[in-house]
N, C-alpha and C positions, 0 to 999 in steps of 0.2 A: 152471799156471795159476794158483796165487795168489802166485807167485815175481813174475811177471810181472818180466824183467828179461832182456832179449836182448842181443844183443852191441853191437847200435846205437841200443838206448836202457835204459840200465840204472836210468834213475831211477824204475822201477818204476810207469808207465803203463800202464792195460788198451789194449790192440791192437785194432782192430774186427776184422781177419782173424783174430789169433793165437788171441785168446779164444775166440771161434765156432768155429775148428779144432779148439782142447782139447776143449772141450765138447762137439762132435759125438763126439769118443773116448770120452769117459766116457759117455755114454747107455744104453751098457749096465750101467753101474753106479749111475747116477744120472741118469733123466729130467728129473728134478725139476733137476737142477742145469742139464743142458741148456735147458731152460724159462727158469728165471731169468737166463741168461744172454742169450737171445734177447730175452728183455724191459730188461732192461740194456741190450742194441745197439741195440735200435728206439728206445729215449731219445735216442740220439747219430746219428738221423738228421734232416736237414733237411726242409722242406717242397719241397724244391725239388730232393732225392734225392739229393743227397753226405751224407758223413757226417765224423763227427770219425775220420780216420784213428789218432789213438791221443788220450786223455783221462787226465787225471789227477782223480780223485772229490771230492779232498781240494782243489782248486782252483779247479775247476768248468773249466779250460784245457785246450785242446788245441790239434792240429792238423787245421780242415779242408783235405780234399786233393780231389784228382778222379782218384784212383787207379781205375780202372775194376774190379780187381778186388772190393774191399771192398765195394762195390755186388751183388757176388754171396754173398757168405756168408750174407747176411739171411734171405732168401727160400729158398735150397738150406739151412740149417739150420731153417726152419719145415718145408718140406717133409719132411727127415729126422725131426724131433721126431714131426709130424702121422702121417707112416706107420708108424712105429715104436710109438708109443702108442697111436694111434686117437681121441686127446684134442684133438675139433676144436676143443674152448671157446680154445681158445690163440688164433683166428680172431677170437674176438668182443671181446678185450681191447683197449682202446685206451689209447695212450700218447702223449702229447704231442711235438711237433715241437720241434728245438732252432730258435732263431730268433737270426741273426746278419747280418752281411755278406755280399752277395755274393761269391765268386770273381769275379777278374777272368778273363776269357778272351780267350786268344791262340791266334790260330792261326801253325800252325807252313808 
């Protein structure tokens, strides 16, 4: 969770899916940590619905992708958090969307 060093990304970036998965596994130890991760990841979502697949907090740089599995982990994590804690106040917290150039759409 804190090392952020996978074989394909050893530069210490936050991974959208990876850190949410890790935080979900820690909900039994610290539901607050899961809540913080959910809010951190919500701030890395674009208004169009896509997210930064990974990013560096220090440089504010990351990679915007169309990876569909990333999009499932934020709502799933929110549902797990609310069901586990009963804390619906998470749903009232507003965070800003990222702004950036749209991804080109290519059909295959």
